[in-house]
C-alpha positions in Angstrom: 11.9 18.6 -19.2 12.0 15.0 -18.2 8.3 14.9 -16.6 6.8 16.5 -19.9 8.3 13.6 -22.0 7.3 11.0 -19.5 3.7 12.3 -19.8 3.7 12.2 -23.5 4.7 8.6 -23.0 1.7 8.0 -20.6 -0.6 9.7 -22.9 0.4 7.5 -25.9 0.1 4.2 -23.9 -3.3 5.1 -22.9 -6.3 3.2 -23.6 -9.8 5.0 -23.2 -11.7 1.7 -22.2 -9.5 1.1 -19.4 -9.4 4.5 -18.2 -13.1 4.1 -17.8 -12.7 0.8 -16.0 -9.6 2.1 -13.9 -11.9 5.3 -12.7 -14.4 3.1 -11.4 -12.3 1.1 -9.3 -10.8 4.3 -7.6 -13.6 6.9 -6.4 -12.5 10.3 -6.2 -9.6 9.8 -8.7 -10.7 11.8 -11.6 -7.3 12.4 -13.2 -6.6 9.1 -14.9 -5.0 8.5 -18.2 -5.8 4.7 -18.4 -2.5 3.2 -18.8 -2.2 -0.5 -17.9 0.0 -1.4 -14.8 2.5 -3.5 -16.6 3.4 -0.7 -19.0 3.7 1.8 -16.2 6.1 -0.6 -14.3 8.0 -1.1 -17.3 8.5 2.7 -17.6 9.7 2.8 -13.8 12.2 0.3 -14.4 13.5 2.0 -17.4 13.8 5.3 -15.6 15.3 3.5 -12.4 17.9 1.8 -14.4 18.9 5.4 -15.8 19.4 8.9 -14.6 16.6 8.2 -11.6 17.7 10.8 -9.5 17.3 13.5 -12.2 13.9 12.4 -12.4 12.9 12.4 -8.8 14.3 15.7 -8.5 11.7 16.8 -11.2 9.1 14.8 -9.8 9.7 16.3 -6.3 8.0 19.4 -7.3 6.3 18.5 -10.4 4.4 15.5 -9.5 1.4 16.0 -7.0 -1.9 17.8 -7.0 -2.9 18.2 -10.5 -1.1 15.2 -11.8 -2.4 12.4 -13.4 -2.8 8.8 -11.5 -0.1 7.3 -13.4 2.3 10.0 -13.0 2.1 9.6 -9.0 2.0 5.8 -9.4 5.2 6.1 -11.4 7.2 8.3 -9.0 6.2 5.9 -6.4 7.5 2.7 -8.4 10.8 4.5 -9.5 11.6 4.6 -5.8 11.1 1.0 -5.3 13.0 0.0 -8.5 16.2 2.3 -7.9 19.2 1.1 -6.0 20.1 3.6 -3.3 21.4 3.7 0.2 18.5 3.2 2.8 18.6 7.1 4.0 17.9 8.3 0.4 14.9 5.7 0.1 13.4 7.4 3.4 13.9 10.7 1.9 12.4 9.9 -1.3 9.4 8.6 0.7 9.1 11.5 2.9 8.1 13.3 -0.6 6.1 10.8 -2.1 4.1 9.0 0.9 2.1 12.4 1.4 1.0 12.5 -2.7 -0.8 9.1 -2.3 -4.4 9.6 -3.2 -6.1 6.3 -3.6 -5.4 2.6 -2.5 -3.9 1.8 -5.6 -1.0 3.9 -5.7 -0.4 3.0 -2.2 -0.7 -0.8 -2.5 1.2 -1.1 -5.9 4.1 1.2 -4.8 4.3 -0.4 -1.3 5.0 -4.1 -2.7 7.9 -2.7 -4.5 9.9 -1.5 -1.5 11.9 -4.6 -0.9 14.5 -2.9 1.0 12.3 -2.9 3.9 12.8 -6.7 4.0 16.9 -6.1 4.1 16.6 -3.5 6.8 13.8 -4.4 9.1 14.6 -2.6 12.1 15.2 0.8 10.3 12.0 0.6 8.2 9.9 -0.6 11.0 11.1 2.4 12.9 10.4 4.4 9.7 6.9 3.4 9.1 5.8 4.2 12.5 5.5 7.8 11.5 3.2 7.2 8.9 0.9 4.9 11.2 0.6 8.0 13.6 -0.6 10.3 11.0 -4.0 11.8 10.9 -4.1 11.4 6.8 -6.3 8.4 5.7 -3.9 7.2 3.0 -0.7 7.8 5.3 -1.8 5.3 7.7 -3.0 2.8 4.9 0.7 3.0 3.6 2.0 2.1 7.0 -0.6 -0.8 7.3 0.2 -2.0 3.8 4.1 -1.8 4.4 3.6 -4.1 7.4 1.4 -6.5 5.6 3.9 -6.6 2.4 7.3 -6.8 4.6 6.8 -7.5 8.2 4.6 -10.7 8.7 7.4 -13.0 10.1 8.0 -14.4 13.5 10.0 -11.2 14.7 7.4 -8.8 13.7 4.1 -10.6 14.1 3.2 -9.6 17.5 3.7 -5.9 17.0 1.8 -6.1 13.7 -1.1 -7.8 15.4 -0.9 -5.1 18.2 -0.5 -2.1 15.5 -3.6 -3.3 13.6 -5.9 -3.9 16.8 -5.0 -0.4 18.0 -5.2 1.6 14.9 -8.1 4.1 15.4 -9.0 6.1 12.1 -12.2 6.8 10.6 -10.8 6.3 7.2 -12.4 3.6 5.0 -9.3 2.6 3.4 -7.4 2.3 6.7 -10.1 0.0 8.3 -9.8 -2.1 5.1 -6.2 -2.3 5.1 -6.3 -3.2 8.9 -8.9 -6.0 8.0 -6.9 -7.3 5.2 -3.5 -7.4 6.9 -5.2 -9.4 9.7 -6.7 -11.8 7.3 -3.1 -12.6 5.8 -1.6 -12.9 9.6 -4.6 -15.3 10.4 -3.2 -17.4 7.4 0.3 -17.2 8.2 -0.2 -17.2 12.2 -3.8 -18.6 12.7 -3.5 -19.2 16.6 -2.1 -15.8 17.5 -4.4 -14.0 15.3 -7.5 -16.2 16.3 -6.7 -15.1 20.0 -6.9 -11.3 18.7 -10.2 -11.8 16.8 -11.8 -13.3 19.8 -10.7 -10.7 22.1 -10.4 -7.4 20.6 -11.4 -3.6 21.0 -11.6 -2.9 17.3 -14.7 -1.4 15.8 -17.4 -3.8 14.5 -16.6 -2.7 10.9 -12.9 -3.7 11.2 -13.8 -6.8 13.3 -16.3 -8.1 10.8 -14.3 -7.2 7.6 -11.4 -9.3 9.1 -13.6 -12.1 9.6 -15.1 -11.8 5.9 -11.8 -11.6 4.4 -10.5 -14.8 6.4 -13.5 -16.5 5.4 -12.8 -15.6 1.7 -9.1 -17.3 1.7 -8.8 -20.7 -0.1 -6.1 -21.6 2.9 -8.5 -21.6 5.7 -10.5 -24.6 6.3 -14.1 -24.9 6.0 -14.5 -25.8 9.8 -12.5 -22.6 10.6 -14.7 -20.5 8.4 -17.8 -21.6 10.4 -16.3 -21.1 13.5 -15.3 -17.7 12.8 -18.7 -16.9 11.5 -20.0 -17.3 14.8 -17.8 -14.5 16.1 -19.2 -11.9 13.9 -20.8 -9.0 15.6 
């Protein structure tokens, strides 16, 4: 089976020291082989150039709970690197997104979904169902997708509104919203500043947003001091 061969390739590429380091970055993720991302990406690109549909068919049922972190990451990356029709991308994401189990899989895979930039209207509508999920990493996937592919003139008002009104107790949802808003500030400072000054977000997300903006090298010292005064 293709999945067995891939797992063996991943095992051979694993590094014990990196495994320990990687696990420390992903609390709660215990099944980790310790394969560096460039190697996982290289494997994903190779699969995407071949019979990726056979792989994704196997991964549909064979990758999930009980799979290694790198196996789940690989499935998500192959979806991004493969050439498909838009409906097929969405169908594959329907299967994959519920498997996301940590921030690393969410963020690394989301950034590869460049098709969302080509098909903005359809992709934005698709993302909405994940934003309305009750599951932490599904909501994070929606927000990170907005961050990666929709921070432009046409969608900025909707992105700001979503980040403002997303209500979820998950730490990684709140961190995603804060991160997204900090990038919004760099690209659209006036619109984002207005939101920061008048919002109904929880204090954690509000303060984290300000913290992340103040960590940016692209924001002036004067602005950082002004924003500091807005912390709760």
